[in-house]
C-alpha positions as CSV (number, residue, x, y, z in Angstrom):
1,M,73.8,97.6,77.9
2,S,74.7,96.2,81.3
3,V,73.9,92.7,82.3
4,R,71.6,94.0,85.1
5,V,69.6,96.2,82.7
6,E,69.3,93.3,80.3
7,R,68.0,91.0,83.0
8,V,65.5,93.6,84.2
9,R,64.4,94.1,80.6
10,E,63.7,90.4,80.2
11,L,62.0,90.1,83.5
12,L,59.7,93.1,82.7
13,K,58.9,91.7,79.3
14,R,57.8,88.4,80.8
15,E,55.9,89.9,83.8
16,I,54.1,92.6,81.8
17,G,53.0,90.0,79.2
18,E,51.7,87.8,81.9
19,I,49.8,90.7,83.6
20,I,48.2,91.8,80.3
21,R,47.1,88.2,79.5
22,R,45.6,87.9,83.0
23,E,44.0,91.3,83.4
24,L,42.8,92.5,80.0
25,P,40.0,90.5,78.3
26,I,40.8,89.3,74.8
27,E,37.3,90.1,73.6
28,K,37.8,93.8,74.5
29,A,41.4,94.3,73.7
30,G,42.3,91.7,71.1
31,L,45.3,89.4,71.6
32,I,48.0,91.7,73.1
33,N,51.6,90.5,72.9
34,V,54.6,92.2,74.5
35,N,57.2,92.1,71.6
36,D,60.0,93.8,73.5
37,V,60.7,96.2,76.4
38,S,63.3,98.9,76.3
39,V,64.6,100.1,79.7
40,S,66.5,103.3,80.5
41,N,69.9,102.8,82.2
42,D,68.6,104.2,85.5
43,L,65.7,101.6,85.3
44,Q,63.2,104.4,85.9
45,N,61.5,104.3,82.5
46,A,60.4,101.4,80.3
47,T,59.0,101.5,76.8
48,V,56.8,98.4,76.1
49,F,56.5,97.5,72.5
50,I,53.1,95.9,71.9
51,G,51.7,93.8,69.1
52,I,48.0,93.4,68.9
53,L,46.2,90.7,66.9
54,G,42.6,91.6,66.1
55,K,40.7,94.2,64.2
56,D,40.7,97.1,66.6
57,K,44.3,97.9,67.6
58,K,43.3,101.4,68.6
59,K,40.9,100.0,71.3
60,G,43.6,97.7,72.6
61,M,46.1,100.6,72.9
62,E,43.4,102.7,74.7
63,L,42.8,99.9,77.2
64,L,46.5,99.7,77.9
65,A,46.6,103.5,78.4
66,Q,43.6,103.4,80.7
67,N,45.2,100.6,82.7
68,R,48.8,101.8,82.7
69,K,49.0,102.7,86.3
70,Y,47.2,99.5,87.4
71,I,49.6,97.4,85.3
72,Q,52.5,99.4,86.7
73,G,51.3,98.7,90.2
74,L,51.1,95.0,89.6
75,V,54.6,95.1,88.1
76,G,55.8,96.9,91.3
77,K,54.3,94.1,93.4
78,N,55.7,91.2,91.4
79,V,59.1,92.6,90.4
80,V,61.4,93.6,93.2
81,L,63.3,96.7,92.1
82,R,64.2,99.9,94.0
83,Y,62.0,101.9,91.6
84,T,59.1,100.6,89.5
85,P,59.7,101.8,86.0
86,Q,57.3,104.3,84.5
87,L,55.7,102.3,81.7
88,R,55.0,103.7,78.2
89,F,53.1,101.5,75.7
90,V,54.0,101.8,72.0
91,L,52.3,99.9,69.1
92,D,54.9,97.8,67.4
93,D,53.9,96.6,63.9
94,S,57.3,95.1,63.0
95,I,55.9,91.5,63.0
96,E,53.1,92.5,60.7
97,R,55.5,94.3,58.4
98,G,57.7,91.2,58.3
99,N,54.8,89.0,57.5
100,R,53.7,91.3,54.7
101,V,57.3,91.2,53.2
102,L,57.2,87.4,53.4
103,Q,53.8,87.3,51.7
104,I,55.1,89.6,48.9
105,M,58.2,87.4,48.4
106,E,56.0,84.3,48.3
107,D,53.8,85.9,45.7
108,L,56.7,86.9,43.6
109,E,58.1,83.4,43.8
110,K,54.8,81.9,42.6
111,H,54.6,84.3,39.6
112,S,58.1,83.7,38.5
113,S,57.7,79.9,38.4
């Protein structure tokens, strides 16, 4: 991955996270976190990997889908690029899976002592 693509990826990750925190109410969407952003080499598409803390992950993803163009527009205003990448939101449960593995390991450790 080129240095430019990497810089754009980090910038998008930070900016999209900030926009979501500012624009989507926690009580409706849960606590939404941008875990990572994957950007195509031509910078025209970006996949945003989302973690949602809260009971209703489906509702959080629906809110993101409904507000995708609005969020994309704000990104376009705040991040100066030739093209604003087309955003795609994907639920990323890798942190939850990691926490579950740690919990299982902790339980095994307790039972073996």
